[in-house]
TORPA-641233 format. One record per residue (C-alpha): residue in three letters; x, y, z; residue number from 0. Coordinates in steps of 0.5 Angstrom, whole numbers, plus 500, padded with zeros to 3 digits. Example, Ala and Ser with C-alpha at 12.3 -4.5 7.8 and 13.67 -1.06 7.14 Angstrom:
<sites>
+-----+-----+-----+-----+-----+
!   r !  px !  py !  pz !   k !
+-----+-----+-----+-----+-----+
! ALA ! 525 ! 491 ! 516 !   0 !
! SER ! 527 ! 498 ! 514 !   1 !
+-----+-----+-----+-----+-----+
</sites>
This chain:
<sites>
+-----+-----+-----+-----+-----+
!   r !  px !  py !  pz !   k !
+-----+-----+-----+-----+-----+
! LEU ! 515 ! 481 ! 524 !   0 !
! ARG ! 515 ! 487 ! 529 !   1 !
! MET ! 508 ! 491 ! 528 !   2 !
! ASN ! 508 ! 499 ! 527 !   3 !
! VAL ! 502 ! 503 ! 529 !   4 !
! LEU ! 501 ! 510 ! 526 !   5 !
! ILE ! 494 ! 513 ! 530 !   6 !
! VAL ! 489 ! 516 ! 527 !   7 !
! GLN ! 484 ! 522 ! 530 !   8 !
! ASN ! 477 ! 521 ! 527 !   9 !
! ILE ! 477 ! 527 ! 524 !  10 !
! PHE ! 471 ! 526 ! 518 !  11 !
! VAL ! 466 ! 524 ! 524 !  12 !
! PRO ! 462 ! 530 ! 526 !  13 !
! ALA ! 459 ! 528 ! 532 !  14 !
! ILE ! 466 ! 526 ! 536 !  15 !
! LYS ! 467 ! 528 ! 542 !  16 !
! PRO ! 475 ! 531 ! 544 !  17 !
! GLY ! 476 ! 525 ! 549 !  18 !
! ALA ! 474 ! 519 ! 543 !  19 !
! PRO ! 479 ! 514 ! 542 !  20 !
! ALA ! 483 ! 514 ! 536 !  21 !
! THR ! 484 ! 509 ! 530 !  22 !
! LYS ! 490 ! 505 ! 530 !  23 !
! LEU ! 491 ! 503 ! 522 !  24 !
! LEU ! 498 ! 497 ! 523 !  25 !
! PHE ! 503 ! 497 ! 518 !  26 !
! PRO ! 504 ! 493 ! 515 !  27 !
! LEU ! 497 ! 494 ! 512 !  28 !
! THR ! 494 ! 487 ! 511 !  29 !
! ASP ! 488 ! 488 ! 507 !  30 !
! PRO ! 485 ! 492 ! 502 !  31 !
! HIS ! 479 ! 495 ! 506 !  32 !
! ALA ! 486 ! 498 ! 511 !  33 !
! VAL ! 489 ! 502 ! 505 !  34 !
! ILE ! 483 ! 505 ! 502 !  35 !
! GLN ! 482 ! 508 ! 509 !  36 !
! LEU ! 490 ! 510 ! 510 !  37 !
! GLU ! 489 ! 514 ! 503 !  38 !
! ASP ! 482 ! 517 ! 505 !  39 !
! PHE ! 486 ! 519 ! 511 !  40 !
! VAL ! 492 ! 522 ! 508 !  41 !
! ARG ! 487 ! 526 ! 504 !  42 !
! ILE ! 483 ! 529 ! 508 !  43 !
! ASP ! 488 ! 531 ! 514 !  44 !
! PRO ! 494 ! 534 ! 513 !  45 !
! ASN ! 497 ! 532 ! 520 !  46 !
! MET ! 495 ! 525 ! 518 !  47 !
! ARG ! 500 ! 526 ! 511 !  48 !
! ARG ! 506 ! 529 ! 516 !  49 !
! LYS ! 505 ! 523 ! 519 !  50 !
! TYR ! 505 ! 518 ! 514 !  51 !
! ILE ! 511 ! 521 ! 511 !  52 !
! LYS ! 515 ! 521 ! 517 !  53 !
! PHE ! 513 ! 514 ! 519 !  54 !
! LEU ! 516 ! 512 ! 510 !  55 !
! ARG ! 522 ! 516 ! 512 !  56 !
! ARG ! 523 ! 512 ! 518 !  57 !
! ILE ! 523 ! 504 ! 515 !  58 !
! LYS ! 527 ! 506 ! 508 !  59 !
! THR ! 534 ! 507 ! 509 !  60 !
! PRO ! 538 ! 510 ! 503 !  61 !
! ARG ! 541 ! 503 ! 501 !  62 !
! GLN ! 534 ! 499 ! 501 !  63 !
! SER ! 531 ! 498 ! 495 !  64 !
! LEU ! 523 ! 500 ! 494 !  65 !
! GLU ! 521 ! 493 ! 494 !  66 !
! ASP ! 524 ! 491 ! 500 !  67 !
! THR ! 521 ! 497 ! 504 !  68 !
! PHE ! 514 ! 496 ! 501 !  69 !
! GLY ! 513 ! 490 ! 505 !  70 !
! LYS ! 513 ! 494 ! 511 !  71 !
! ILE ! 508 ! 498 ! 508 !  72 !
! CYS ! 503 ! 493 ! 504 !  73 !
! THR ! 502 ! 484 ! 505 !  74 !
! ASP ! 501 ! 481 ! 498 !  75 !
! GLN ! 494 ! 479 ! 501 !  76 !
! ALA ! 492 ! 488 ! 502 !  77 !
! ILE ! 494 ! 488 ! 494 !  78 !
! PHE ! 493 ! 482 ! 491 !  79 !
! ARG ! 486 ! 482 ! 486 !  80 !
! HIS ! 484 ! 488 ! 489 !  81 !
! PHE ! 489 ! 493 ! 486 !  82 !
! ASN ! 493 ! 494 ! 479 !  83 !
! TRP ! 499 ! 499 ! 479 !  84 !
! THR ! 494 ! 502 ! 472 !  85 !
! SER ! 487 ! 501 ! 471 !  86 !
! ASN ! 484 ! 495 ! 468 !  87 !
! LYS ! 482 ! 497 ! 460 !  88 !
! SER ! 478 ! 491 ! 459 !  89 !
! SER ! 471 ! 491 ! 460 !  90 !
! GLN ! 470 ! 484 ! 459 !  91 !
! SER ! 475 ! 482 ! 465 !  92 !
! MET ! 472 ! 479 ! 471 !  93 !
! THR ! 475 ! 483 ! 476 !  94 !
! GLN ! 476 ! 491 ! 476 !  95 !
! ARG ! 481 ! 492 ! 480 !  96 !
! GLU ! 483 ! 499 ! 482 !  97 !
! THR ! 488 ! 503 ! 480 !  98 !
! LEU ! 494 ! 505 ! 485 !  99 !
! GLN ! 497 ! 509 ! 480 ! 100 !
! HIS ! 492 ! 515 ! 483 ! 101 !
! TYR ! 493 ! 513 ! 490 ! 102 !
! TRP ! 497 ! 519 ! 494 ! 103 !
! ILE ! 500 ! 514 ! 499 ! 104 !
! PHE ! 504 ! 510 ! 493 ! 105 !
! THR ! 505 ! 516 ! 489 ! 106 !
! ASP ! 507 ! 524 ! 492 ! 107 !
! CYS ! 507 ! 521 ! 500 ! 108 !
! LEU ! 513 ! 517 ! 497 ! 109 !
! PHE ! 516 ! 521 ! 493 ! 110 !
! GLU ! 515 ! 527 ! 498 ! 111 !
! ALA ! 518 ! 521 ! 503 ! 112 !
! TRP ! 523 ! 519 ! 499 ! 113 !
! SER ! 526 ! 523 ! 494 ! 114 !
! SER ! 533 ! 526 ! 498 ! 115 !
! HIS ! 534 ! 518 ! 496 ! 116 !
! GLY ! 535 ! 519 ! 489 ! 117 !
! PHE ! 527 ! 518 ! 487 ! 118 !
! THR ! 524 ! 522 ! 481 ! 119 !
! MET ! 517 ! 521 ! 480 ! 120 !
! GLU ! 518 ! 517 ! 474 ! 121 !
! THR ! 523 ! 513 ! 477 ! 122 !
! LEU ! 519 ! 511 ! 483 ! 123 !
! LYS ! 512 ! 510 ! 479 ! 124 !
! SER ! 516 ! 505 ! 474 ! 125 !
! LYS ! 519 ! 502 ! 481 ! 126 !
! MET ! 512 ! 501 ! 484 ! 127 !
! ALA ! 509 ! 498 ! 477 ! 128 !
! SER ! 514 ! 492 ! 478 ! 129 !
! VAL ! 512 ! 491 ! 485 ! 130 !
! ILE ! 506 ! 490 ! 484 ! 131 !
! LYS ! 507 ! 486 ! 479 ! 132 !
! ARG ! 512 ! 482 ! 483 ! 133 !
! ILE ! 506 ! 481 ! 488 ! 134 !
! TYR ! 502 ! 478 ! 482 ! 135 !
! VAL ! 508 ! 473 ! 480 ! 136 !
! ARG ! 509 ! 471 ! 487 ! 137 !
! ASN ! 501 ! 469 ! 488 ! 138 !
! ASN ! 501 ! 465 ! 481 ! 139 !
! VAL ! 508 ! 461 ! 483 ! 140 !
! ARG ! 504 ! 460 ! 490 ! 141 !
! ASN ! 498 ! 458 ! 486 ! 142 !
! PHE ! 502 ! 454 ! 482 ! 143 !
! ARG ! 506 ! 450 ! 488 ! 144 !
! ALA ! 499 ! 448 ! 491 ! 145 !
! ARG ! 496 ! 446 ! 485 ! 146 !
! SER ! 502 ! 441 ! 484 ! 147 !
! LYS ! 502 ! 439 ! 491 ! 148 !
! ILE ! 495 ! 436 ! 490 ! 149 !
! VAL ! 496 ! 433 ! 484 ! 150 !
! GLU ! 502 ! 429 ! 487 ! 151 !
! LEU ! 498 ! 426 ! 491 ! 152 !
+-----+-----+-----+-----+-----+
</sites>
């Protein structure tokens, strides 16, 4: 698995010298903190947003599906248990997850990068919802198989 690196300048820390080291984000993102960090960088810095969109254009071909490409952006572990596509309406839920529907890195940036591939904002949102659903299904299947192996022993 080849890791892509996106260099990010620490622009929001006020006392940074010009020669200060840059923060590196490795793709695919492997934890939820990296997802949140990328979102913050994209919202704060227009230059970072352009770099991220350029990265998105590079990793997806017009024939490739969003489901296949999403694994190059995030791993299942970065999303599972921390995020949902839509908000969790139930206040009794044990785990309140953040909604990805309002993250620019998964809506506006993807749309800007891949609108030439025939995506509309509506199709992008529906495909992203199915990608997130598949992540949860894969993890449920993985957990079920792990429990089945324990019972067999």
